[in-house]
Backbone and ligand atoms as CSV (ligand in chain L), in Angstrom:
chain,resi,resn,atom,element,x,y,z
A,1,MET,N,N,-2.591,144.842,101.796
A,1,MET,CA,C,-1.929,144.012,102.816
A,1,MET,C,C,-0.434,143.900,102.506
A,2,HIS,N,N,-0.129,143.621,101.242
A,2,HIS,CA,C,1.264,143.467,100.845
A,2,HIS,C,C,2.021,144.791,101.018
A,3,THR,N,N,1.375,145.877,100.599
A,3,THR,CA,C,1.985,147.199,100.703
A,3,THR,C,C,2.270,147.544,102.170
A,4,ARG,N,N,1.312,147.193,103.029
A,4,ARG,CA,C,1.471,147.513,104.454
A,4,ARG,C,C,2.655,146.744,105.033
A,5,LYS,N,N,2.811,145.489,104.587
A,5,LYS,CA,C,3.903,144.679,105.101
A,5,LYS,C,C,5.251,145.300,104.702
A,6,ILE,N,N,5.332,145.765,103.457
A,6,ILE,CA,C,6.565,146.423,102.986
A,6,ILE,C,C,6.814,147.676,103.811
A,7,GLY,N,N,5.744,148.408,104.081
A,7,GLY,CA,C,5.871,149.626,104.887
A,7,GLY,C,C,6.422,149.322,106.262
A,8,ILE,N,N,5.892,148.339,106.901
A,8,ILE,CA,C,6.355,147.968,108.250
A,8,ILE,C,C,7.809,147.493,108.178
A,9,THR,N,N,8.131,146.705,107.139
A,9,THR,CA,C,9.499,146.216,106.964
A,9,THR,C,C,10.463,147.386,106.830
A,10,LEU,N,N,10.081,148.397,106.058
A,10,LEU,CA,C,10.930,149.578,105.868
A,10,LEU,C,C,11.148,150.308,107.187
A,11,VAL,N,N,10.095,150.468,107.954
A,11,VAL,CA,C,10.192,151.157,109.240
A,11,VAL,C,C,11.136,150.391,110.160
A,12,VAL,N,N,10.991,149.069,110.199
A,12,VAL,CA,C,11.851,148.242,111.051
A,12,VAL,C,C,13.303,148.368,110.587
A,13,LEU,N,N,13.510,148.349,109.272
A,13,LEU,CA,C,14.864,148.487,108.723
A,13,LEU,C,C,15.470,149.834,109.099
A,14,LEU,N,N,14.684,150.899,108.952
A,14,LEU,CA,C,15.153,152.242,109.276
A,14,LEU,C,C,15.565,152.345,110.730
A,15,ILE,N,N,14.698,151.829,111.621
A,15,ILE,CA,C,15.013,151.854,113.058
A,15,ILE,C,C,16.291,151.067,113.299
A,16,GLY,N,N,16.408,149.925,112.616
A,16,GLY,CA,C,17.609,149.100,112.751
A,16,GLY,C,C,18.854,149.855,112.338
A,17,VAL,N,N,18.787,150.556,111.224
A,17,VAL,CA,C,19.934,151.321,110.718
A,17,VAL,C,C,20.302,152.426,111.703
A,18,VAL,N,N,19.298,153.130,112.193
A,18,VAL,CA,C,19.530,154.243,113.115
A,18,VAL,C,C,20.231,153.764,114.378
A,19,PHE,N,N,19.820,152.597,114.887
A,19,PHE,CA,C,20.422,152.116,116.123
A,19,PHE,C,C,21.715,151.341,115.891
A,20,ALA,N,N,21.857,150.737,114.712
A,20,ALA,CA,C,23.019,149.891,114.455
A,20,ALA,C,C,24.233,150.699,114.031
A,21,LEU,N,N,24.047,151.792,113.294
A,21,LEU,CA,C,25.167,152.538,112.723
A,21,LEU,C,C,26.227,152.950,113.746
A,22,PRO,N,N,25.834,153.553,114.868
A,22,PRO,CA,C,26.874,154.010,115.802
A,22,PRO,C,C,27.718,152.866,116.356
A,23,ASN,N,N,27.151,151.645,116.400
A,23,ASN,CA,C,27.868,150.523,116.997
A,23,ASN,C,C,28.581,149.667,115.959
A,24,CYS,N,N,28.360,149.978,114.709
A,24,CYS,CA,C,28.928,149.166,113.631
A,24,CYS,C,C,30.408,149.495,113.473
A,25,LYS,N,N,31.272,148.513,113.684
A,25,LYS,CA,C,32.723,148.742,113.669
A,25,LYS,C,C,33.262,148.850,112.239
A,26,LYS,N,N,32.705,148.102,111.318
A,26,LYS,CA,C,33.283,148.074,109.975
A,26,LYS,C,C,32.422,148.821,108.964
A,27,ASP,N,N,31.623,149.760,109.448
A,27,ASP,CA,C,30.785,150.480,108.496
A,27,ASP,C,C,31.636,151.444,107.672
A,28,THR,N,N,31.213,151.663,106.460
A,28,THR,CA,C,31.919,152.605,105.605
A,28,THR,C,C,31.260,153.975,105.660
A,29,VAL,N,N,30.076,154.028,106.269
A,29,VAL,CA,C,29.365,155.295,106.391
A,29,VAL,C,C,29.726,155.911,107.740
A,30,GLN,N,N,30.273,157.114,107.701
A,30,GLN,CA,C,30.638,157.787,108.942
A,30,GLN,C,C,29.375,158.292,109.638
A,31,PRO,N,N,29.312,158.129,110.956
A,31,PRO,CA,C,28.186,158.724,111.672
A,31,PRO,C,C,28.151,160.226,111.406
A,32,THR,N,N,26.968,160.751,111.253
A,32,THR,CA,C,26.862,162.138,110.821
A,32,THR,C,C,26.739,163.108,111.987
A,33,TYR,N,N,26.725,162.585,113.215
A,33,TYR,CA,C,26.472,163.485,114.337
A,33,TYR,C,C,27.712,163.774,115.160
A,34,ASN,N,N,28.928,163.610,114.570
A,34,ASN,CA,C,30.128,164.108,115.233
A,34,ASN,C,C,30.120,165.626,115.140
A,35,ASN,N,N,30.175,166.290,116.264
A,35,ASN,CA,C,30.121,167.745,116.265
A,35,ASN,C,C,31.500,168.318,115.935
A,36,PRO,N,N,31.641,169.029,114.815
A,36,PRO,CA,C,32.955,169.535,114.431
A,36,PRO,C,C,33.482,170.630,115.347
A,37,VAL,N,N,32.632,171.233,116.149
A,37,VAL,CA,C,33.114,172.262,117.071
A,37,VAL,C,C,33.114,171.743,118.517
A,38,ASP,N,N,33.236,170.428,118.638
A,38,ASP,CA,C,33.329,169.810,119.952
A,38,ASP,C,C,34.546,170.382,120.690
A,39,THR,N,N,34.350,170.840,121.916
A,39,THR,CA,C,35.460,171.439,122.655
A,39,THR,C,C,36.308,170.377,123.343
A,40,THR,N,N,35.841,169.139,123.419
A,40,THR,CA,C,36.658,168.076,123.993
A,40,THR,C,C,37.365,167.366,122.846
A,41,SER,N,N,38.302,168.070,122.257
A,41,SER,CA,C,38.921,167.602,121.023
A,41,SER,C,C,40.250,166.916,121.287
A,42,THR,N,N,40.684,166.114,120.331
A,42,THR,CA,C,42.009,165.517,120.394
A,42,THR,C,C,42.840,165.957,119.198
A,43,THR,N,N,42.421,167.030,118.562
A,43,THR,CA,C,43.155,167.496,117.386
A,43,THR,C,C,44.436,168.214,117.794
A,44,ASN,N,N,45.428,168.208,116.901
A,44,ASN,CA,C,46.635,168.992,117.147
A,44,ASN,C,C,46.670,170.203,116.218
A,45,GLN,N,N,45.538,170.474,115.562
A,45,GLN,CA,C,45.433,171.629,114.683
A,45,GLN,C,C,44.409,172.590,115.291
A,46,ILE,N,N,44.854,173.737,115.713
A,46,ILE,CA,C,43.949,174.703,116.329
A,46,ILE,C,C,43.858,175.926,115.429
A,47,VAL,N,N,42.648,176.288,115.112
A,47,VAL,CA,C,42.412,177.431,114.235
A,47,VAL,C,C,42.044,178.636,115.092
A,48,ILE,N,N,42.714,179.749,114.831
A,48,ILE,CA,C,42.360,180.990,115.517
A,48,ILE,C,C,41.462,181.765,114.569
A,49,SER,N,N,40.195,181.883,114.950
A,49,SER,CA,C,39.262,182.616,114.097
A,49,SER,C,C,38.178,183.238,114.949
A,50,GLU,N,N,37.671,184.359,114.493
A,50,GLU,CA,C,36.620,185.095,115.191
A,50,GLU,C,C,36.965,185.302,116.660
A,51,MET,N,N,38.214,185.695,116.893
A,51,MET,CA,C,38.706,186.043,118.228
A,51,MET,C,C,38.617,184.876,119.213
A,52,ALA,N,N,38.874,183.669,118.715
A,52,ALA,CA,C,38.825,182.507,119.604
A,52,ALA,C,C,39.735,181.399,119.085
A,53,PHE,N,N,40.176,180.556,120.013
A,53,PHE,CA,C,40.929,179.359,119.652
A,53,PHE,C,C,39.925,178.220,119.468
A,54,ASN,N,N,39.992,177.582,118.311
A,54,ASN,CA,C,39.038,176.516,117.995
A,54,ASN,C,C,39.768,175.216,117.628
A,55,PRO,N,N,39.619,174.160,118.405
A,55,PRO,CA,C,38.846,174.086,119.638
A,55,PRO,C,C,39.585,174.779,120.777
A,56,SER,N,N,38.851,175.156,121.800
A,56,SER,CA,C,39.470,175.869,122.913
A,56,SER,C,C,40.240,174.912,123.823
A,57,SER,N,N,39.907,173.637,123.764
A,57,SER,CA,C,40.620,172.654,124.581
A,57,SER,C,C,40.881,171.417,123.750
A,58,THR,N,N,42.107,170.920,123.849
A,58,THR,CA,C,42.416,169.690,123.118
A,58,THR,C,C,43.321,168.829,123.982
A,59,THR,N,N,43.191,167.521,123.817
A,59,THR,CA,C,44.006,166.574,124.570
A,59,THR,C,C,44.896,165.814,123.595
A,60,VAL,N,N,46.211,165.853,123.842
A,60,VAL,CA,C,47.160,165.197,122.946
A,60,VAL,C,C,48.109,164.329,123.768
A,61,SER,N,N,48.848,163.451,123.095
A,61,SER,CA,C,49.818,162.623,123.801
A,61,SER,C,C,51.183,163.313,123.796
A,62,VAL,N,N,52.041,162.896,124.741
A,62,VAL,CA,C,53.379,163.474,124.871
A,62,VAL,C,C,54.121,163.348,123.540
A,63,GLY,N,N,54.796,164.388,123.143
A,63,GLY,CA,C,55.558,164.375,121.895
A,63,GLY,C,C,54.802,164.961,120.719
A,64,THR,N,N,53.536,165.338,120.955
A,64,THR,CA,C,52.718,165.881,119.867
A,64,THR,C,C,53.088,167.335,119.582
A,65,THR,N,N,53.174,167.652,118.312
A,65,THR,CA,C,53.357,169.042,117.902
A,65,THR,C,C,51.980,169.632,117.608
A,66,VAL,N,N,51.645,170.665,118.328
A,66,VAL,CA,C,50.363,171.337,118.122
A,66,VAL,C,C,50.612,172.589,117.282
A,67,THR,N,N,49.760,172.788,116.301
A,67,THR,CA,C,49.895,173.943,115.410
A,67,THR,C,C,48.672,174.847,115.509
A,68,TRP,N,N,48.938,176.122,115.707
A,68,TRP,CA,C,47.867,177.122,115.714
A,68,TRP,C,C,47.949,177.909,114.411
A,69,ALA,N,N,46.861,177.983,113.693
A,69,ALA,CA,C,46.822,178.724,112.430
A,69,ALA,C,C,45.892,179.918,112.595
A,70,ASN,N,N,46.419,181.093,112.290
A,70,ASN,CA,C,45.608,182.302,112.459
A,70,ASN,C,C,44.821,182.618,111.178
A,71,ARG,N,N,43.515,182.607,111.294
A,71,ARG,CA,C,42.657,182.958,110.147
A,71,ARG,C,C,41.906,184.260,110.406
A,72,ASP,N,N,42.342,184.974,111.444
A,72,ASP,CA,C,41.758,186.287,111.721
A,72,ASP,C,C,42.612,187.368,111.071
A,73,SER,N,N,41.991,188.493,110.745
A,73,SER,CA,C,42.752,189.589,110.144
A,73,SER,C,C,43.667,190.256,111.165
A,74,LEU,N,N,43.339,190.109,112.451
A,74,LEU,CA,C,44.169,190.678,113.509
A,74,LEU,C,C,45.270,189.700,113.908
A,75,ALA,N,N,46.375,190.249,114.400
A,75,ALA,CA,C,47.453,189.398,114.913
A,75,ALA,C,C,47.089,188.888,116.306
A,76,HIS,N,N,47.410,187.637,116.565
A,76,HIS,CA,C,47.164,187.025,117.869
A,76,HIS,C,C,48.452,186.366,118.345
A,77,THR,N,N,48.510,186.095,119.640
A,77,THR,CA,C,49.637,185.320,120.168
A,77,THR,C,C,49.099,184.065,120.840
A,78,VAL,N,N,49.966,183.077,120.932
A,78,VAL,CA,C,49.678,181.874,121.709
A,78,VAL,C,C,50.715,181.884,122.819
A,79,THR,N,N,50.280,182.306,123.997
A,79,THR,CA,C,51.205,182.528,125.106
A,79,THR,C,C,50.789,181.675,126.292
A,80,SER,N,N,51.657,180.795,126.739
A,80,SER,CA,C,51.270,179.924,127.849
A,80,SER,C,C,51.256,180.717,129.146
A,81,SER,N,N,50.340,180.357,130.034
A,81,SER,CA,C,50.149,181.101,131.276
A,81,SER,C,C,51.377,181.046,132.165
A,82,ASN,N,N,52.182,179.980,132.045
A,82,ASN,CA,C,53.379,179.883,132.887
A,82,ASN,C,C,54.653,180.077,132.058
A,83,ASN,N,N,54.515,180.730,130.896
A,83,ASN,CA,C,55.649,181.074,130.036
A,83,ASN,C,C,56.416,179.876,129.492
A,84,THR,N,N,55.740,178.730,129.350
A,84,THR,CA,C,56.388,177.580,128.722
A,84,THR,C,C,56.643,177.875,127.248
A,85,PHE,N,N,55.707,178.574,126.631
A,85,PHE,CA,C,55.886,178.935,125.217
A,85,PHE,C,C,55.204,180.267,124.958
A,86,ASP,N,N,55.702,180.948,123.946
A,86,ASP,CA,C,55.111,182.230,123.546
A,86,ASP,C,C,55.395,182.436,122.060
A,87,SER,N,N,54.344,182.492,121.299
A,87,SER,CA,C,54.503,182.564,119.841
A,87,SER,C,C,54.961,183.939,119.355
A,88,GLY,N,N,54.698,184.967,120.142
A,88,GLY,CA,C,54.790,186.316,119.578
A,88,GLY,C,C,53.616,186.505,118.638
A,89,ASN,N,N,53.574,187.631,117.965
A,89,ASN,CA,C,52.437,187.902,117.083
A,89,ASN,C,C,52.390,186.941,115.906
A,90,ILE,N,N,51.231,186.329,115.725
A,90,ILE,CA,C,50.985,185.481,114.559
A,90,ILE,C,C,50.047,186.271,113.658
A,91,THR,N,N,50.523,186.606,112.490
A,91,THR,CA,C,49.696,187.417,111.590
A,91,THR,C,C,48.743,186.529,110.795
A,92,TYR,N,N,47.821,187.171,110.120
A,92,TYR,CA,C,46.830,186.460,109.303
A,92,TYR,C,C,47.517,185.497,108.333
A,93,GLY,N,N,47.055,184.264,108.311
A,93,GLY,CA,C,47.592,183.277,107.374
A,93,GLY,C,C,48.848,182.575,107.870
A,94,SER,N,N,49.407,183.050,108.985
A,94,SER,CA,C,50.605,182.410,109.542
A,94,SER,C,C,50.215,181.418,110.619
A,95,SER,N,N,51.178,180.617,111.006
A,95,SER,CA,C,50.900,179.643,112.053
A,95,SER,C,C,52.086,179.520,112.996
A,96,TYR,N,N,51.838,178.870,114.112
A,96,TYR,CA,C,52.860,178.657,115.137
A,96,TYR,C,C,52.718,177.227,115.636
A,97,SER,N,N,53.848,176.575,115.857
A,97,SER,CA,C,53.812,175.191,116.338
A,97,SER,C,C,54.648,175.046,117.600
A,98,TYR,N,N,54.198,174.174,118.482
A,98,TYR,CA,C,54.945,173.876,119.694
A,98,TYR,C,C,54.810,172.393,119.984
A,99,THR,N,N,55.943,171.763,120.329
A,99,THR,CA,C,55.934,170.329,120.630
A,99,THR,C,C,55.907,170.135,122.146
A,100,PHE,N,N,54.902,169.428,122.606
A,100,PHE,CA,C,54.724,169.190,124.042
A,100,PHE,C,C,55.449,167.908,124.438
A,101,THR,N,N,56.494,168.049,125.262
A,101,THR,CA,C,57.312,166.892,125.633
A,101,THR,C,C,57.074,166.451,127.076
A,102,THR,N,N,56.254,167.208,127.812
A,102,THR,CA,C,56.005,166.876,129.214
A,102,THR,C,C,54.502,166.858,129.479
A,103,GLU,N,N,54.065,165.828,130.226
A,103,GLU,CA,C,52.651,165.743,130.586
A,103,GLU,C,C,52.224,166.966,131.393
A,104,GLY,N,N,50.985,167.313,131.258
A,104,GLY,CA,C,50.478,168.411,132.068
A,104,GLY,C,C,49.325,169.117,131.378
A,105,THR,N,N,48.768,170.082,132.078
A,105,THR,CA,C,47.693,170.900,131.524
A,105,THR,C,C,48.256,172.290,131.272
A,106,TYR,N,N,48.250,172.679,130.017
A,106,TYR,CA,C,48.835,173.954,129.620
A,106,TYR,C,C,47.715,174.918,129.224
A,107,THR,N,N,47.545,175.949,130.029
A,107,THR,CA,C,46.585,176.982,129.630
A,107,THR,C,C,47.360,178.079,128.916
A,108,TYR,N,N,46.714,178.684,127.957
A,108,TYR,CA,C,47.364,179.753,127.199
A,108,TYR,C,C,46.352,180.829,126.862
A,109,TYR,N,N,46.868,181.951,126.419
A,109,TYR,CA,C,45.998,183.079,126.094
A,109,TYR,C,C,46.643,183.897,124.986
A,110,CYS,N,N,45.912,184.881,124.520
A,110,CYS,CA,C,46.460,185.811,123.534
A,110,CYS,C,C,46.840,187.092,124.266
A,111,LYS,N,N,48.098,187.517,124.096
A,111,LYS,CA,C,48.568,188.722,124.782
A,111,LYS,C,C,47.818,189.967,124.316
A,112,ASN,N,N,47.353,189.958,123.072
A,112,ASN,CA,C,46.648,191.123,122.529
A,112,ASN,C,C,45.189,191.171,122.955
A,113,HIS,N,N,44.633,190.023,123.265
A,113,HIS,CA,C,43.219,189.936,123.661
A,113,HIS,C,C,43.150,188.893,124.780
A,114,SER,N,N,43.337,189.343,125.999
A,114,SER,CA,C,43.546,188.396,127.097
A,114,SER,C,C,42.333,187.523,127.386
A,115,TYR,N,N,41.169,187.892,126.830
A,115,TYR,CA,C,39.977,187.053,127.027
A,115,TYR,C,C,40.007,185.825,126.114
A,116,MET,N,N,40.935,185.811,125.176
A,116,MET,CA,C,41.087,184.639,124.312
A,116,MET,C,C,41.954,183.623,125.041
A,117,THR,N,N,41.353,182.507,125.433
A,117,THR,CA,C,42.094,181.516,126.198
A,117,THR,C,C,41.882,180.119,125.613
A,118,GLY,N,N,42.808,179.248,125.920
A,118,GLY,CA,C,42.704,177.868,125.470
A,118,GLY,C,C,43.493,176.953,126.393
A,119,THR,N,N,43.299,175.664,126.204
A,119,THR,CA,C,43.969,174.672,127.035
A,119,THR,C,C,44.449,173.505,126.175
A,120,VAL,N,N,45.683,173.093,126.441
A,120,VAL,CA,C,46.188,171.843,125.842
A,120,VAL,C,C,46.495,170.898,126.989
A,121,ILE,N,N,45.865,169.734,126.959
A,121,ILE,CA,C,46.118,168.712,127.980
A,121,ILE,C,C,47.013,167.666,127.347
A,122,VAL,N,N,48.177,167.458,127.964
A,122,VAL,CA,C,49.160,166.500,127.420
A,122,VAL,C,C,49.205,165.290,128.339
A,123,LYS,N,N,48.907,164.113,127.769
A,123,LYS,CA,C,48.873,162.884,128.584
A,123,LYS,C,C,49.883,161.869,128.084
L,1,CU,CU,CU,44.343,187.910,119.980
């Protein structure tokens, strides 16, 4: 009887932890289900790897400097569709930065591999 009560208490506690963690404002334990490859990102660090911009879309505030770091062995470019910016070839291990000073949606692509596309939304 005593053992069963402890068992039920543990189950209730576990359920409580599972439901309470995401809503807990001052928890020191980070929720573990943040997807690191979430495409709705707010990062200003974009990694070029495996022939893709990661994340492919990010939302930043006006004045943010966004940096693209190339981790592919091939050279890539970060070229805006309306020619607002153009990195030229970024070789392996190099990076390119651009500061967005005007609100808007900026689509860009790689001149060497036009199927590589990305978006920066500036708010
Ligand atoms: Cu490329």
